[in-house]
KESE-684613 format. One record per residue (C-alpha): residue in three letters; x negated, y, z negated. Coordinates in pm, 1 decimal, decimal comma. Each point is the difference from the previous one (the first is absolute). Layout:
+------+----------+----------+----------+
: rest :     east :    north :       up :
+------+----------+----------+----------+
:  ALA :        X :        Y :        Z :
...
+------+----------+----------+----------+
% end
This chain:
+------+----------+----------+----------+
: rest :     east :    north :       up :
+------+----------+----------+----------+
:  UNK : -19296,0 :  12441,8 :   1869,0 :
:  UNK :    -37,3 :    366,2 :    118,7 :
:  UNK :     36,5 :    339,1 :   -174,2 :
:  UNK :    153,5 :    278,2 :    200,3 :
:  UNK :    120,3 :    353,1 :    -99,7 :
:  UNK :    373,4 :      0,4 :    -81,4 :
:  UNK :    207,3 :    290,9 :     29,6 :
:  UNK :    205,2 :    -11,9 :   -325,4 :
:  UNK :    311,4 :    232,8 :     90,5 :
:  UNK :    103,3 :    259,7 :    229,0 :
:  UNK :   -247,3 :    248,7 :   -170,5 :
:  UNK :   -221,5 :   -246,0 :   -167,3 :
:  UNK :   -345,8 :    -64,2 :    -66,5 :
:  UNK :   -240,9 :   -227,4 :    168,4 :
:  UNK :    -36,4 :   -300,7 :   -221,1 :
:  UNK :   -177,8 :   -345,6 :     52,8 :
:  UNK :    247,4 :   -286,8 :     60,2 :
:  UNK :   -126,0 :   -357,7 :     82,3 :
:  UNK :    181,5 :   -172,6 :    283,5 :
:  UNK :    -93,6 :   -285,4 :    244,5 :
:  UNK :     52,7 :    109,5 :    358,3 :
:  UNK :   -252,2 :   -138,3 :    224,4 :
:  UNK :    -33,7 :    286,0 :    245,0 :
:  UNK :    -12,1 :    234,9 :   -291,7 :
:  UNK :   -281,2 :   -212,2 :   -140,9 :
:  UNK :   -180,9 :     32,5 :    348,7 :
:  UNK :     11,0 :    378,0 :     38,2 :
:  UNK :    -79,0 :     68,7 :   -367,0 :
:  UNK :   -286,1 :   -232,8 :    -27,1 :
:  UNK :   -149,7 :    116,6 :    330,7 :
:  UNK :    -49,9 :    356,7 :    -59,2 :
:  UNK :    -77,9 :     58,5 :    354,5 :
:  UNK :    352,0 :   -120,8 :    121,8 :
:  UNK :    204,8 :    318,5 :    -45,4 :
:  UNK :   -132,0 :    363,5 :    -22,9 :
:  UNK :    166,5 :    238,1 :   -241,4 :
:  UNK :    219,1 :    163,2 :    294,2 :
:  UNK :     99,7 :   -347,8 :     98,9 :
:  UNK :     99,6 :   -111,7 :   -333,9 :
:  UNK :    196,5 :    333,9 :    -44,0 :
:  UNK :    205,7 :    -37,4 :    300,7 :
:  UNK :     69,9 :   -373,0 :    -17,4 :
:  UNK :     75,7 :     38,4 :   -377,9 :
:  UNK :    231,7 :    293,2 :     85,7 :
:  UNK :    173,4 :   -188,1 :    283,0 :
:  UNK :     70,0 :   -289,8 :   -241,6 :
:  UNK :    138,1 :    228,1 :   -277,1 :
:  UNK :    255,3 :    175,1 :    255,6 :
:  UNK :    105,0 :   -339,8 :    119,9 :
:  UNK :     71,2 :    -96,2 :   -355,3 :
:  UNK :    171,7 :    337,0 :    -88,6 :
:  UNK :    239,5 :    -40,1 :    310,8 :
:  UNK :    156,3 :   -288,3 :   -171,5 :
:  UNK :    -13,4 :    107,2 :   -345,2 :
:  UNK :    131,0 :    371,1 :     56,7 :
:  UNK :    374,6 :    -86,6 :    -24,2 :
:  UNK :    -43,1 :   -107,4 :   -358,3 :
:  UNK :   -215,0 :    313,6 :    -76,4 :
:  UNK :    305,0 :    197,9 :    130,1 :
:  UNK :    232,9 :   -197,4 :   -231,6 :
:  UNK :   -243,7 :     46,0 :   -311,4 :
:  UNK :    -19,1 :    395,8 :     88,6 :
:  UNK :    367,4 :     26,5 :    -19,4 :
:  UNK :     72,4 :   -203,4 :   -293,9 :
:  UNK :   -272,6 :    192,9 :   -198,5 :
:  UNK :    188,9 :    330,4 :     80,6 :
:  UNK :    330,4 :   -114,0 :    -57,5 :
:  UNK :    158,9 :    132,7 :   -319,5 :
:  UNK :   -311,2 :    208,2 :    -99,0 :
:  UNK :     18,1 :    156,9 :   -357,3 :
:  UNK :    358,8 :   -100,1 :    -11,6 :
:  UNK :    153,6 :   -168,3 :   -325,2 :
:  UNK :    102,1 :   -345,5 :     76,8 :
:  UNK :   -147,3 :    -11,5 :    334,7 :
:  UNK :    213,4 :    244,1 :    166,1 :
:  UNK :    216,6 :    -93,5 :    307,1 :
:  UNK :   -127,8 :   -312,1 :    159,3 :
:  UNK :    -15,1 :     53,3 :    391,7 :
:  UNK :   -199,5 :   -333,5 :     32,3 :
:  UNK :     49,8 :   -309,5 :   -225,1 :
:  UNK :   -321,2 :   -188,2 :     78,8 :
:  UNK :   -280,7 :    -37,5 :    271,6 :
:  UNK :    204,4 :   -194,7 :    241,4 :
:  UNK :    292,2 :    235,4 :    -33,3 :
:  UNK :   -239,3 :    282,7 :    101,5 :
:  UNK :   -123,8 :   -167,0 :    297,7 :
:  UNK :    345,2 :   -101,1 :    110,2 :
:  UNK :    131,7 :    340,9 :    -43,4 :
:  UNK :   -279,0 :    180,4 :    162,6 :
:  UNK :     -5,6 :   -228,0 :    296,8 :
:  UNK :    383,6 :     37,3 :     27,4 :
:  UNK :    -10,8 :    385,5 :    -23,4 :
:  UNK :   -339,7 :     88,6 :    160,1 :
:  UNK :    -95,1 :   -293,4 :    212,7 :
:  UNK :   -367,0 :   -149,9 :     30,2 :
:  UNK :   -137,5 :    367,0 :    -30,8 :
:  UNK :    144,4 :     11,1 :   -332,7 :
:  UNK :   -156,3 :   -315,4 :   -152,2 :
:  UNK :   -326,8 :    109,4 :    164,4 :
:  UNK :    -23,7 :    346,0 :   -116,6 :
:  UNK :   -317,8 :    149,1 :   -106,0 :
:  UNK :   -190,4 :   -254,5 :    210,5 :
:  UNK :   -218,4 :    250,5 :    190,9 :
:  UNK :   -143,5 :    149,1 :   -311,8 :
:  UNK :    -37,0 :   -341,3 :   -150,2 :
:  UNK :   -227,6 :   -107,9 :    294,5 :
:  UNK :   -215,8 :    322,7 :    -51,6 :
:  UNK :      3,2 :    -85,0 :   -379,1 :
:  UNK :   -145,7 :   -333,6 :     69,0 :
:  UNK :   -264,7 :    135,3 :    213,6 :
:  UNK :   -101,2 :    267,2 :   -245,4 :
:  UNK :     -5,8 :   -219,7 :   -290,3 :
:  UNK :   -215,8 :   -261,5 :    217,7 :
:  UNK :   -223,5 :    285,8 :    108,5 :
:  UNK :    -51,4 :    116,0 :   -364,1 :
:  UNK :    -68,9 :   -353,5 :   -117,9 :
:  UNK :   -284,0 :    -39,5 :    256,5 :
:  UNK :   -131,4 :    352,3 :      3,8 :
:  UNK :     26,3 :    127,6 :   -362,8 :
:  UNK :     59,8 :   -284,1 :   -232,7 :
:  UNK :   -358,2 :   -137,1 :    -25,0 :
:  UNK :   -188,1 :    330,8 :    -36,9 :
:  UNK :    263,4 :    115,3 :   -266,8 :
:  UNK :    -43,2 :   -329,4 :   -204,6 :
:  UNK :   -368,7 :     24,2 :     17,3 :
:  UNK :      6,4 :    361,2 :   -133,3 :
:  UNK :    243,1 :   -104,0 :   -270,0 :
:  UNK :   -220,8 :   -286,4 :    -80,4 :
:  UNK :   -296,4 :    229,9 :    -46,8 :
:  UNK :    184,9 :    227,0 :   -209,7 :
:  UNK :    101,6 :   -265,5 :   -262,6 :
:  UNK :   -366,1 :   -170,0 :     17,7 :
:  UNK :    138,6 :   -316,8 :    206,8 :
:  UNK :   -223,4 :   -159,8 :    268,6 :
:  UNK :    137,9 :    121,3 :    339,0 :
:  UNK :    -20,3 :   -347,4 :    133,5 :
:  UNK :    243,1 :   -123,9 :   -274,3 :
:  UNK :    377,7 :     -2,3 :     96,1 :
:  UNK :    160,1 :    113,3 :   -334,5 :
:  UNK :    369,1 :     -5,9 :    -13,6 :
:  UNK :     59,1 :    330,1 :   -182,3 :
:  UNK :   -232,9 :    206,0 :    252,2 :
:  UNK :    153,0 :   -188,2 :    306,0 :
:  UNK :    344,6 :     95,9 :   -106,1 :
:  UNK :   -102,2 :    380,0 :    -45,2 :
:  UNK :   -190,8 :     12,8 :    318,8 :
:  UNK :    280,5 :   -147,0 :    194,0 :
:  UNK :    288,0 :    163,4 :   -162,4 :
:  UNK :   -165,4 :    342,6 :     54,9 :
:  UNK :    -50,5 :    -23,8 :    365,1 :
:  UNK :    274,7 :   -204,3 :     99,2 :
:  UNK :    270,2 :    188,7 :   -183,3 :
:  UNK :   -127,2 :    346,4 :     93,1 :
:  UNK :    -55,6 :    -54,3 :    372,8 :
:  UNK :    313,6 :   -222,2 :     30,4 :
:  UNK :    233,2 :    219,2 :   -211,8 :
:  UNK :    113,7 :    242,0 :    276,8 :
:  UNK :    124,8 :   -288,1 :    228,2 :
:  UNK :    149,5 :   -173,7 :   -291,3 :
:  UNK :    177,5 :    316,9 :    -89,7 :
:  UNK :    137,5 :     42,0 :    348,8 :
:  UNK :     95,0 :   -357,2 :     15,5 :
:  UNK :    203,4 :    -15,5 :   -326,8 :
:  UNK :    185,4 :    316,3 :    105,8 :
:  UNK :     89,6 :   -123,4 :    345,3 :
:  UNK :    111,5 :   -331,8 :   -152,4 :
:  UNK :    230,1 :    171,6 :   -246,2 :
:  UNK :    171,3 :    178,8 :    259,4 :
:  UNK :    337,7 :   -123,7 :    110,3 :
:  UNK :    269,1 :    189,7 :    175,3 :
:  UNK :    274,0 :   -272,0 :   -124,6 :
:  UNK :    -98,5 :    -90,0 :   -337,7 :
:  UNK :   -237,8 :    232,2 :   -152,6 :
:  UNK :   -171,1 :    -35,3 :   -338,7 :
:  UNK :   -245,6 :    241,2 :   -157,0 :
:  UNK :   -103,2 :    334,2 :    158,4 :
:  UNK :     11,8 :    -27,9 :    383,6 :
:  UNK :   -276,5 :    119,7 :    238,0 :
:  UNK :     81,8 :    -32,9 :    354,7 :
:  UNK :   -317,3 :    -37,1 :    217,6 :
:  UNK :      1,3 :    -66,4 :    371,8 :
:  UNK :   -342,2 :   -160,5 :     -6,0 :
:  UNK :   -318,7 :    -26,5 :   -220,8 :
:  UNK :   -151,4 :    320,8 :    170,3 :
:  UNK :    336,9 :    183,2 :    -68,0 :
:  UNK :    -14,3 :   -117,6 :   -351,1 :
:  UNK :   -363,7 :    111,4 :    -62,7 :
:  UNK :     91,1 :    331,4 :    160,6 :
:  UNK :    303,3 :     66,5 :   -214,5 :
:  UNK :   -176,3 :    -92,4 :   -330,1 :
:  UNK :   -286,8 :    225,8 :     85,5 :
:  UNK :    243,7 :    295,2 :     82,4 :
:  UNK :    231,2 :    -51,8 :   -291,7 :
:  UNK :   -234,8 :    -95,1 :   -281,3 :
:  UNK :   -359,4 :     86,0 :    137,7 :
:  UNK :   -292,1 :   -247,3 :     65,5 :
:  UNK :     10,6 :   -101,0 :   -366,5 :
:  UNK :    336,5 :   -140,0 :     72,1 :
:  UNK :   -167,5 :   -284,1 :    185,0 :
:  UNK :   -145,1 :   -107,4 :   -324,0 :
:  UNK :    299,5 :      1,4 :   -210,4 :
:  UNK :     26,8 :   -294,6 :   -210,5 :
:  UNK :   -369,3 :   -107,3 :     67,5 :
:  UNK :    -53,9 :    -34,1 :   -391,7 :
:  UNK :    284,8 :   -255,3 :    -20,6 :
:  UNK :   -149,8 :   -186,8 :    299,0 :
:  UNK :   -334,4 :    -34,3 :   -176,3 :
:  UNK :    181,7 :   -134,5 :   -309,5 :
:  UNK :    201,2 :   -224,2 :    203,8 :
:  UNK :   -296,7 :   -139,5 :    177,5 :
:  UNK :   -213,8 :    -40,4 :   -319,2 :
:  UNK :    288,0 :   -172,6 :   -178,2 :
:  UNK :     62,6 :   -268,8 :    294,8 :
:  UNK :   -375,2 :    -45,1 :     73,1 :
:  UNK :   -121,9 :    -57,0 :   -362,5 :
:  UNK :    220,6 :   -325,8 :    -30,2 :
:  UNK :      5,7 :   -109,8 :    344,4 :
:  UNK :   -323,8 :   -200,4 :     50,6 :
:  UNK :     -8,8 :   -126,2 :   -369,7 :
:  UNK :    344,0 :   -153,5 :     40,9 :
:  UNK :    -81,8 :   -154,8 :    332,4 :
:  UNK :   -323,3 :   -162,6 :   -145,4 :
:  UNK :    200,0 :   -123,5 :   -312,0 :
:  UNK :    273,2 :   -146,0 :    223,8 :
:  UNK :   -228,4 :   -166,2 :    222,7 :
:  UNK :   -195,4 :   -145,1 :   -288,7 :
:  UNK :    311,8 :   -141,4 :   -147,1 :
:  UNK :    114,4 :   -155,4 :    326,3 :
:  UNK :   -327,7 :   -162,4 :     81,1 :
:  UNK :    -88,2 :    -87,3 :   -369,2 :
:  UNK :    308,2 :   -179,8 :    -37,1 :
:  UNK :    -30,9 :   -191,3 :    310,3 :
:  UNK :    332,6 :    169,0 :    151,1 :
:  UNK :   -177,3 :     95,0 :    310,9 :
:  UNK :   -346,3 :    -13,8 :    169,4 :
:  UNK :   -247,0 :    286,2 :    -40,4 :
:  UNK :    -15,7 :     67,3 :    389,9 :
:  UNK :    364,2 :    -29,2 :    102,4 :
:  UNK :    196,2 :    276,8 :    139,1 :
:  UNK :    291,9 :   -104,4 :   -223,7 :
:  UNK :   -230,1 :     69,7 :   -291,8 :
:  UNK :    -68,0 :    365,8 :    149,9 :
:  UNK :    376,7 :     44,4 :     55,8 :
:  UNK :    102,7 :   -103,8 :   -352,3 :
:  UNK :   -270,7 :    207,6 :   -161,9 :
:  UNK :     52,0 :    289,6 :    187,0 :
:  UNK :    369,5 :    -15,9 :    -94,6 :
:  UNK :    -74,5 :     -6,7 :   -370,4 :
:  UNK :   -265,0 :    282,5 :     49,2 :
:  UNK :    261,4 :    206,2 :    187,6 :
:  UNK :    261,8 :    -62,0 :   -280,1 :
:  UNK :   -233,0 :    126,1 :   -264,4 :
:  UNK :   -122,2 :    287,8 :    189,3 :
:  UNK :    359,0 :    103,7 :     82,7 :
:  UNK :     77,2 :    -23,1 :   -348,2 :
:  UNK :   -282,5 :    222,2 :   -106,9 :
:  UNK :     50,4 :    264,9 :    268,6 :
:  UNK :    364,1 :     14,9 :     52,6 :
:  UNK :     56,2 :    278,3 :   -256,9 :
:  UNK :   -245,6 :    224,0 :    176,3 :
:  UNK :    122,2 :   -107,4 :    339,4 :
:  UNK :    341,6 :    125,3 :    -77,0 :
:  UNK :   -150,6 :    311,2 :   -153,3 :
:  UNK :   -198,1 :     46,3 :    319,1 :
:  UNK :    314,2 :    -26,1 :    229,5 :
:  UNK :    186,1 :    244,8 :   -219,7 :
:  UNK :   -268,0 :    250,9 :    -12,0 :
:  UNK :    -49,1 :      0,3 :    388,0 :
:  UNK :    357,2 :     27,7 :     63,5 :
:  UNK :    108,3 :    262,5 :   -277,6 :
:  UNK :    101,4 :    352,6 :    118,0 :
:  UNK :   -248,7 :    285,8 :    -60,9 :
:  UNK :     30,7 :    374,8 :   -113,9 :
:  UNK :   -224,1 :    278,1 :     10,1 :
:  UNK :   -151,4 :    163,1 :   -299,7 :
:  UNK :    -44,3 :    385,5 :    -32,1 :
:  UNK :   -383,6 :    -52,1 :     67,7 :
:  UNK :     99,1 :   -201,4 :    336,8 :
:  UNK :    -75,3 :   -344,6 :   -132,4 :
:  UNK :    234,3 :   -272,6 :    125,6 :
:  UNK :     86,7 :   -245,9 :   -294,1 :
:  UNK :    234,0 :   -279,9 :    -28,3 :
:  UNK :    349,4 :     77,9 :   -122,2 :
:  UNK :     55,8 :   -346,2 :   -184,3 :
:  UNK :   -342,6 :   -112,5 :   -125,4 :
:  UNK :   -300,1 :    184,3 :   -103,5 :
:  UNK :   -240,7 :   -293,7 :     30,5 :
:  UNK :     -7,5 :   -375,2 :     -3,9 :
:  UNK :     16,3 :    -26,1 :   -384,7 :
:  UNK :    287,5 :    247,3 :    -18,5 :
:  UNK :    182,1 :   -217,7 :    274,1 :
:  UNK :    -57,8 :   -308,5 :   -186,0 :
:  UNK :    138,2 :    166,9 :   -329,0 :
:  UNK :    312,7 :    128,7 :    180,8 :
:  UNK :     75,3 :   -313,5 :    187,1 :
:  UNK :    -14,0 :   -194,2 :   -316,6 :
:  UNK :    203,0 :    242,8 :   -225,8 :
:  UNK :    291,7 :     23,3 :    265,4 :
:  UNK :      2,5 :   -326,2 :    198,4 :
:  UNK :   -167,1 :   -238,0 :   -259,8 :
:  UNK :   -303,4 :   -233,6 :     73,6 :
:  UNK :    159,7 :   -148,9 :    268,6 :
:  UNK :     -8,9 :    323,3 :    182,9 :
:  UNK :   -365,7 :    -51,5 :     43,6 :
:  UNK :     71,1 :   -323,7 :    169,1 :
:  UNK :    239,3 :     79,8 :    262,8 :
:  UNK :    -49,2 :   -145,9 :    349,0 :
:  UNK :   -256,7 :   -251,0 :   -159,0 :
:  UNK :    132,1 :   -299,5 :    210,4 :
:  UNK :    -13,3 :    207,0 :    325,7 :
:  UNK :   -356,7 :     94,7 :   -100,0 :
:  UNK :    -81,6 :   -361,4 :    -56,8 :
:  UNK :    144,2 :   -100,9 :    349,7 :
:  UNK :   -208,1 :    271,6 :    145,6 :
:  UNK :   -321,1 :    -43,2 :   -212,3 :
:  UNK :    -81,7 :   -380,4 :     12,1 :
:  UNK :     78,7 :    -73,0 :    368,1 :
:  UNK :   -176,8 :    317,2 :     97,1 :
:  UNK :   -311,7 :   -129,2 :   -159,5 :
:  UNK :     25,8 :   -356,0 :    141,1 :
:  UNK :     58,4 :    131,6 :    349,6 :
:  UNK :   -269,7 :    246,5 :    -17,3 :
:  UNK :   -242,4 :   -269,8 :    -86,7 :
:  UNK :    156,1 :   -240,2 :    263,5 :
:  UNK :     -3,7 :    257,7 :    268,7 :
:  UNK :   -341,0 :    116,6 :    -73,9 :
:  UNK :   -128,5 :   -361,0 :     30,9 :
:  UNK :    190,6 :    -46,2 :    320,8 :
:  UNK :   -102,5 :    333,4 :    164,6 :
:  UNK :   -351,2 :    -32,1 :   -114,8 :
:  UNK :    -34,2 :   -368,6 :    141,1 :
:  UNK :    156,5 :    109,1 :    349,0 :
:  UNK :   -250,3 :    302,4 :     14,3 :
:  UNK :   -304,3 :   -201,4 :    -78,1 :
:  UNK :    112,9 :   -276,4 :    241,3 :
:  UNK :    109,0 :    210,6 :    299,4 :
:  UNK :   -188,6 :    326,2 :    -28,3 :
:  UNK :   -331,6 :    -89,0 :   -177,1 :
:  UNK :     10,1 :   -365,4 :    171,4 :
:  UNK :   -111,1 :   -157,6 :   -317,5 :
:  UNK :     99,9 :   -356,9 :   -101,8 :
:  UNK :    115,6 :    -10,9 :   -358,9 :
+------+----------+----------+----------+
% end
């Protein structure tokens, strides 16, 4: 059995999850197998491969979350459900439509992967020291805080651009529309219109979202695996055990973080106005708590959970594909580049 670092969500902390991939076992047990740079590049490549497959579901999630924002009774329903979003988007916008935001999604994965490798461990050790916990101890609370801080902060600008690009539709628009030609054009427009601070719009919601999902993901995975193995349903080292436990973990994490995920999308995409002092602020929501309250009052508790099924379709397969692609790519690299037999 091997423990590897698992990226809990698009802006998630690095948490330890145990799986049984033989190649993963090799390169983790042998500290000389992969350098930090090699692990960063291979991990980023695996994550980009996974996001290529999962991105259409992210487009559907984003549009469903924005639909009927702050409207009594849910407002006008442009899209009925996840599949309706995908069908209508493909019909009106083609393959480019269902893969909107793929460029910033790639950059986001690379940034988060880099944050995990470069900043997570020093930050975790610093926080452990501040609360008198041994630096060698992997404490869940300090791990969540360390991962949420860097992943959310560094990844937020790309997630912001991705959300706005995915929301834009010339045929069936929902929410505020931002028309960007590319990632670079989006970053340039945001800085020109809202100043450099505009790139960090919604970062507080991103931290809350990350912490909410990460705090329950690993415990629920361990619990589900214990139940499956303890009751003799599946063997401990089976891929199907990993698949089933990951699915349960994904559902629990989604339930915990979906409200803040909806808030994050709304805050990223909301229109802004300029105060007399020159500060740019959101027109609809002041902060994540204000957004949660307003959504609850106008759309009810189900308003928090718009796009949940699309989120699940993105989240769980993305997790499994990232780990699988990582194992395959690393195995190929070690065998064919390092010329080492596994």
